[in-house]
N, C-alpha and C positions, 0 to 999 in steps of 0.2 A: 302919768304914772300908769303902768300896767300891773295887773295882778294875775297870778298863776295859781292853779290848783291841779292836783293829780286825780285821775280817774282810772280805776282798774277794770278795764273791759275784759270780757272772756277771751278776746282775741289777742290783746297785748295792752300794756299800760299806755295811758294817754295823758296828755296835758291839755288843760283848757286855759285860755288867756282872756282877760277882760280889760277894758279901759276904765272900769269902775261903773259903767252904765250898761254896756253892751258886751256881748261875746264877740271877740275879734279873731280868735284862733282856736282851733281844736286839731290836734295831730296825734299820731301814734309816736311814742317816744322812739327816737333813733331814726326816723324816716328822713328822707331828703327834705330840706327846707324846715327842719325841726326848729320850733320856736322863732320862726321868721317874723312873727308879729311883735317881737320884743326887740326890734331893730338888730344891731350887730352884737350885742352882748346881753348879759343878764343884769347889769348894774341898775337898770331902770325898772326892774320887775320885783314885786313883793310876792313871796309865796304865801298862799292862804291855806289854812287848814280849818276843818269844821269846828274846832274848839276855840277859834278866834273870831273876829268880826268877819263873818262869811257873807260876802255880797249875795244878794237875792238872785242875781242872774246865774251864779254858779249853781245854786239849789235848783233853779228851773232847768238848767242844762243837764245836771246830773239826773234829775227826774226823767227828762226826755231820753237820755242815754240808757237809763235803767229799763225803761219801757221798750225801747228799741232792741236792746240786747236780750230782753226776755221774749223776743219774737213778736212783739206787738207793733202796730203802726201808731207811733205817738201822734197825739192830736194837736197840741199847742206848741208852736215853735218858741224857743227862748228868744229874747231880744238880741238880734244879730246886727252887726255893722259891717257893711261891705265897703272896702276901700278899693281904689283903682279908677280906671277910666270908665266912661259910660259903657264902652263895649264890655269890659270885664264885669261890670255890675249887671249888664244884660245877660251875660252867660250865667252868672250866679242865679239870677232870677229864673232863667229858663231851666236850670238844673233843679231848682226847688220845685218846679212843676212836674218833674218826672215822677209818676206814681210809684208808690211802694211796691216792690216785687216785679217791676217792669224794667226793661232796658231800652235805650235809644242809641242810635248810631251818632257819631260826630256830625254826619251830614244832616240827620234829622234835627239835632240840637241846633245846628247852624241855621236851619230854616226858621226855627222858633226865635232865635236871637235876631235874625233879620226882621221878623215881624215886630218884635219889641222895639227895635230901633227905627222902624218904618222904612226899611231898605228892601231892595230886591233880593239880595243874598248877603251871606257873611262868609268870609274866608274860613275854610275848614282848618287850615293851619293855625290861624289866629284863635279859632274856637278851641282847638286842641291845646294850644299854649295856655289859654285862660283856664281851661279845665285842669291842666296840670299844676297850675298855681293856686288852686282852691285852698284857702287857709282854714276852711271850716269843714274838715272831713266828717263824714258820716251824716251830719245834719244837712249839709248841702251835698247831695248824693252823687258826687262825681264817679263813684264806683258803679253807677248804673249806666255810664256812657261807655259804649263799646265801639270797636272798629267795624268797618264794612265786612260783610261775609261772616258775621258773628265771631269776630276776632276779639278776644279779651286782651286788648292792648294794655300797655303799662299802667301802673298806678303808683303815685308818689310814695305810698307806704309799702309797696311791694305787691306783686300780682297775687300772692297767696292770701293776703289780707282782703284784696278785692274779691277773690273767690269766696272767702269765708263770709263776707258781708252779703254777697248775692245769695249764697246758700242759706244764710239766716233768714232772708226774705223769701225763701222757697223758690228761688230761680234755679232751674235745672242747668247747672253749668256744664254738664256732660255734653250738651249740644253745642258748646262753643269751642272754637279753636283756641288752645291755650299754649303759650310758649313751653317747650319741652322741659325746661329747668324748673317750671312752677309745680309740676305734679310730683 
């Protein structure tokens, strides 16, 4: 059984999903892959509000998001659960290590993933796909991953949200190449 709750970020409304013990999904409402952690429909999800039994992990996650959107670097991660292959989990772990207010390229992230897996290299295409399928937006900072030559490549929630998150972290996005439709 999965549980959902809403969060009103200053960028856009968000939904948080839990399996009852861990956070398994965070997304901006309406984005591509919205609610992907609740399988194919909503029938196996229970919406939680703060006036009912509100699982502790939701409170921890909301506290983290509140600090983040207040422009602070949150200290303690909520309890997260990564699903997927060992490769996908390594990409998630590598993204968690990207410092607040910094960016890395897909190639740099690929080098870190290779180290985690004890390999010589990791496919940039596979890294990009795993980054694009990140089910834990904002907390697992895929918005900090950029293309070569400072190109702000796509973001599952939309490039404007990626720019807003980076600017919240005081990253000067004016230095990046941004798709024309985003500005």
